[in-house]
C-alpha positions, -999 to +999 in steps of 0.1 A: +000+000+000+012+035-007+027+053+023+005+084+019-027+063+016-016+045+048-013+079+066-048+088+054-061+054+065-046+058+100-062+093+103-095+079+091-094+051+116-086+075+145-114+098+135-139+070+130-131+054+164-134+088+181-168+093+166-158+122+144-172+107+111-171+080+085-141+059+074-125+086+053-091+102+055-070+124+032-035+137+029-023+166+008+013+162-003+037+185-022+072+175-034+070+144-012+062+163+019+029+159+038+012+193+041-019+182+059-038+151+069-074+150+079-103+127+087-140+130+081-154+152+109-191+155+097-205+140+129-181+158+153-187+192+138-223+187+126-210+202+093-220+182+062-190+197+043-164+185+069-152+157+046-115+146+049-105+160+015-121+194+022-104+197+056-071+186+042-073+211+014-083+239+039-054+230+062-029+228+033-041+262+020-037+277+054-002+264+057+008+276+023-012+308+027-026+302-008-058+290-023-039+276-053-025+242-045-009+236-079+017+210-077+000+192-048-013+157-048-042+144-027-044+109-013-077+097+000-091+065+015-121+067-009-130+080-043-138+117-037-175+126-036-187+153-060-182+181-035-147+170-027-139+164-063-150+200-071-129+214-042-099+194-055-104+210-089-109+245-075-077+241-056-059+232-088-048+198-076-043+177-107-035+143-092-057+122-069-050+088-055-077+069-038-083+034-025-120+025-021-144+031-050-177+049-048-195+015-052-176+002-022-187+032-001-222+027-013-221-009+000-219+004+035-246+030+031-229+062+017-249+078-011-225+096-034-239+078-065-272+097-060-254+130-065-237+117-096-270+105-110-284+140-104-255+157-121-259+134-151-296+143-153-307+108-145-324+116-112-337+149-099-330+154-062-328+192-061-352+219-071-331+247-087-347+281-094-330+312-108-341+347-096-327+372-121-313+404-106-297+433-123-282+443-090-263+410-087-250+413-123-238+448-114-220+434-083-203+409-106-193+437-130-180+457-101-158+429-090-145+425-125-136+461-127-116+459-094-091+437-112-091+411-084-081+375-088-104+352-106-101+317-091 
């Protein structure tokens, strides 16, 4: 087994046994150095976004003082859910290593596949409604004129 996956596994087990969340762990690595390791903390924090990958990304970003984690690699005990996958992409992490598949997580009750079915248009689980607003568009234009970073 890969050393970094083993670190994620150890962190996942510690968090799981402490009642923090499910059997998920993640490590963010750059140039062979571990920047952060996290476990799932959904139950502990009562935060549905407190997935291991999200927390590992947050902690690595804090350490590097940068939202751009280009050059980093993430190792996870399971295939990232859609939210984590999006966060990985937003962080500019280009390489993901994982151990368990989405199907294996589903076998113990996790429901990531439902979200993927929704994204593919196979199943509707969310009622999305747009409210057009000129004021919001003006806000967007104002930000564009400030010349700030687009991420």
